[in-house]
N, C-alpha and C positions, 0 to 999 in steps of 0.2 A: 504493500500500500502506500508505504514510507516514495517508493522508487517512481508512481502512476503518480504522486503529487507534484515530487521532483520534476518530474516532464511536465507536469501542467502547468508550475510555476515558471519554468525558464521560456514556457510556448507565449506568455503572457506578456514577459520580458521583450519576447522578441520580436511581439507584435506591439508594446509598446510605439520604438522609430516607426511601423510601417503606421501606424496611425495619424503618427504629428506627419508621417508627410503629406496626409490628405489637408492641404496649407491653406488652399485659392480656392477661389468661388470666379466661376467665370460666366458672366452673363451675355451670351453670344446675341449678336444685333443682327444675323443677316437673316434670310428667309423661314431659317427653322426658330426664331423666336415664338414667341404665344403674341406678348403681347408688348408690343415695343414701348409704346408710350408710358405705364406704368414703371417698364427699367428705369426711365429715367427719374422716375421716384424713390425707387430704390436706392438708386448712387446719390439724389437729396437725403434722403433718410442718413446714410452711412458717414457723409457729411456732416451733416449736424450733430451724429455719436461720435466723431471725433477717428469712425475708419479710413484711412486714406484709398483711393482709387487709383485705379489706371488704366485710363482711357485708349485704348490700345486701336491706332487710329489707322483704318482700313484693312485692320484684320477683318474680318468675319462680319461688315456693316458696319463697324467701330463697334469694338464688343466694350464691355467691362470688365475688369477685374481685379479683386476685392481680397484682401488676405482673408481665411478665414475666419466663419465669425456668424456662432447661433441664428443672430439681430438679422441677419442679410440672407442665411437661409431659411430661415422662419418665413420672413417675409415675401421671398419669392414664391413659397407655398400661396403661402394665403393672397398674394395681388395676382396668383397665376401667371406668373414669369417666369419663361424658361432660364432652367442655371444649369449647370455641371461644380461639381467637387471634384478637384485634381489639383495629382499629390505636386510635391517640390519637385521632384523631378520633372513633370511633365510642364507646370512653370517653367525652371529653367530653359527648357527643349521652347514653349512658346516665347519666350522673351528673346532666346538666342534669335529666334527666325524673325521676329521684329527688326529687331535692331540691324540683320543683315544689311549690308550696303545694296544686294540684289535686287530688295523687294521695297516695296511703294509703301511704307509703315512705318511708322512711330508709336511711340507711348507716352504718353504727355499726367504730369501726376495733378493729380488733384487732392487736397485737403483741406479747406472750408468753403460752406457751402455763401453762397449769394442771396444776401439780403438785398429782397425784392420790392419794387412797388411797382404797381399798374397804376395810370394816370386814365381816371374813368368816376363820369358822373356817379356820385353814389345815390343816389335816388333813384323814382318808377317812373318818373316823368318823360326818358329818352326813349321812342316809340323802336329804336334800332339799337338796346343797351346791349345786341350778342357780339361776345368779343370770341374771340380763336381762343387768343393767349389764355384768357378766365379761363376758359372752356375744359384749355389744353396744362391749362394749373391745376385744376379741382381733379381731374380724372386722373392725373399723375398724384396726385398728396403732396402736393408742394405748395409750403406757405409762402403769403404775400399778404402784402397790406396796401389798399386802395386809396390813393389819394386824388386831390381835386385843385384847383385855382387856387383855394383857401394853403392847403398843406404846401404847394408850391412856391406861392409869392410869402409865406412866413418860414423860405428856409429848411423847410423839411430834410429835401433829397442827402442831407448832411447823413441820414442816419442810414442811406443805402446804397450797393452796389451794381444795382442794374434795375433798368428805369422801363415799362412800357406806354410806348401812345398809345392808348383808345383809338377809337376810327373817328378821331376830333377834327373840327372845323376850329385853324390859327388865326385864320385871316377874321373872323368874326362876324361873317356869313350864317351861322346857325350853323351849318351844312347846307343851304341852300335847299331850304324844303319848309317855309315858315306857312304854309300852306295846313300845314296836321297841325292839331291841336298839342300835341305831346308836344311840340315841337317852341310853338308859340309860351305854353308854360315855361320850358328850360329855357330860352332865351327872355323871361323874364327873371329867372332864378338869376344868372349869371350877367342880367344887364345888374341888380341888385348886391352880385358880389364883385363887378366891378367897382361902382358907386362906396364898399366900405370901404376900397384902397383905394379910395382917390382917383379914380380913372374915370371919363367922362361918357365914353365908348367901350363896347366890351372889345373893339377890333385891340383898342390899348393895350386893355389887361392882357389879353391873348399874347399881342408880341411882350409883354413885361415876363407871363411866363414861359411862352418858348427862348427868350434871351435866359430866365433863369435852370433852363435847362441846357440851353447852350453852355453853360456853367459848370453846368454837372459833368457834361461831358470833357472839354476841357481840362477837369481839373481830375480827372481818371476815370469817371463812372463810364457806363456800360448801355448803351440807350440803343431800343429795337423799335422800329412803330412797324406802324404796316396801314396798307389802303390809304384813305385821305390822311390820317398821323402824319403818315411820310412825305403829303407830297404840302400840304396846306402850311405844314413847320418851314421849309424850305421857302415854299411863297411867303410866309409872313416874313420872317427873316430879312430876304432881300427886297421889302417893303417897309422895311422900318421908316419914318418920317415920311411916306408918299402914302396919301387915302388911297384904297381901292377901293371900298367899298359904294355902293350904292345908297341912296335917300332910306331904300324900303327895308333896311337892313339898320342904318345908323342914324337918320333924320337928317344926313344929306349928301349933298352929290359925291362922287369919288372924281380924284384930279381928270381932267380930262388929258396930260401928259401923265400920267402914271405908269403904264405900257414904259415911255420911253427913260423913266426916272427909277427902274427898278437896278440892285444895286446887287451882280451876281455873285459877286466874290465874299458875300456874308453864308452863302449858303453852304449848307454841310455835300448835297450829293447834285443839284439839278443848275443848269447853265443856259440861258438866249431862251428859254421857254414865254410861251404868251397865251396874256391869262387870259378866260376866256370871257363873255359879256355877262354880265348879275343874271339874265332871263336862264342860263345855262346851268345843267346839271354838272358840268366839268367844271372847275377853278383856274385849268390851264390844259394846254397842250401837252405837260409831262405825262396826262392822261391817252392810253391808246383807246378805249371805251368809251361809247358815245351811245347819248341818246338812253332808253330807259333798260337796256341789256343789262342793267346790272341787276335788276329786279328779280326776270323774268327765265331770261335763258341761260342752257345752260351746257357748260364748256366742253367741247367733246376734246379740244386742243391737249397736247402737252412743252413743257419744257423741260430743258435740259441742263445739270449739274457737271457745272465743272471740273474736271480730274486737276488735282495741284499734288504736288510735292509733299508728303507728309512728312518727309525726314528736314526740309528747305520755309513751305510754306506753311507753317503751322497753321496760322490763323484761318487761313481758306479751309485745310483741308477741316479741322475741327466742325467748321460751322456748317459743311458738306458732308459731312457722315449720314450714309442711307444705307440701305438694304436696294436700292437703285437709285440709276445715277438719272429716270424720266418721270418729270412727277406730273400728273394728273392739271391741268391751266385750271383758276377758276377766277370767278370774276366779282368783283368790289363794285365801292362808287370810284375807287381808284383801282382800277384792271392790271395795268400794268407802267411800267414807264416806259415812256418812248426814248430808242435808243439815241436818236438827238440830241436828247436833251440831258442826258448824263455827262455828265463833266469829266476826263480822260484819264484823270489820277483813281480816280472808282474803280473798287475796285469785282466785277463781275463774277458774283457767283455762280448765278443759273439765268438761259434766258432761252425764249423764241425765236433764234436767228431768224428763220423765214419770215415774219410776221414783223420783223422788229421789233419785238418787245423783248425786254428786260427786265425780270420777274427779282431777283434777288439779290441786293448789292452791299457793300461794307465797305467804309473807310475808317480810318481813326482821324482824331483833331485833338492836338491837345496832347495829352497823356492819358485818353479816355477810346473809347471805340465806338463805332456803331453800325448797325445793321438796317435795311431799310427792306419789307419784304409784301410784293403788292398783291390787293385784293383783300379779301373778306373774311373768308373762312374758307381752308383747305376743300372740304368734305360738306361743302352747303347744298342743300338739294334747290332743285329750280322753285323759286317760289317762295321758297322757306327760312329768307334772311331777316323774320321777327322771331325766328326758332332755332332756341341752343339745340346743337349739333350735339347727338350721343353719338359719343364717342367711342361704346361699349358696341356699335356697329361696326368701327372701324379704326380697332384697337394697333393695324400696322400700317394707320394713312406715314405715306413716305411727305405727305408736304404737311403735317403736325410734328412729322420729326425735327425737322427744322426749324418751329418756332423750338423745342424743346433743346437743340442741341444749343441754340442764344442763350437759355434758360441757365446751362451748365457751363457756359464758354467764361464770364468770371473766374471759376473755381481751378481751371486748367491751368499752369507754369506755361506760359506764353515765351515766341521770342520773335522779332519785326519780323514779317512775312519777306521775306528775299522779291517775291514776283512784284 
């Protein structure tokens, strides 16, 4: 009996190192992954709990590698995220493959969760209050703080690392749809806020907000804007000191020389654009869409993501991680950016070159970074612009993955891109 016990104990001692070899958790992000979007939430939760992550660029769709932790394993199981527990030896071989100069892959360390703010109205009066970023954050279970004009003007941006701009109108024209009762109510709320800060016009207040956001980016913040939030942000900056708002919105007429007075040196992304007349649904020719297509049509087109060097162009590689290089197009009030209006020093991440449409762009501003993404909702159904998308139906959405790449972007240790 003593010999049997001794052999048993020896086996246990031999197994202990083998158990310790199961030292990593790999969340693959290729086509095998059951829920790409919730995988980002696992990554964020890990960072909250000081569990470091290696973001494996171009390895199986941009996979995540964690040191083994029961929290990560349990949450993957609970949230329906595919994962593998791998040994130290398997991890070493994986990292050796990624580090090889013969492959377009890289490993980027992430150690701290970003503090996230979403610039959006905090009331139920906004009829078009569905927002793809809020939808993505809620689905991935990533925490965020809603802020709006009052918080921005009160310098609350210093408490955040990452800021998303809701589908906002920074020109002070209330999205150009004051015919709706809800928009009229929202206009009254904005007018009251402007007056409380000493501004006689909403357009003046919105410019001040845009300047605060510009300062946030210049000093190291990460700005992500979609749809009209991106377009009108740049229009407002270019129109500083110029009245581009007609009397139906602010009670007096616009400057007849407004177009000639625009200063494109003040913008982040766009140049030489032409303002649309005030009765148009568009704000400018930055936007490729026309008429009421925003509301009712279903896109049948696609745009392509560029392939960057993961070892040299780390930033664009981070932002374009996906399990496919082709993404379904989608509409919005600003559906896509017209290629001739995009500044030459802006990095294009995704485009439909055949139609002259730029969909996804990136740039640096001072010590900070910004990304503009056109369109309203990557999985919006025709006519469903007022309804929040149910991401349980689209857990592997490539378009939504681009949003969540940006959410984790501030956590990654980056080098300035070579491109």
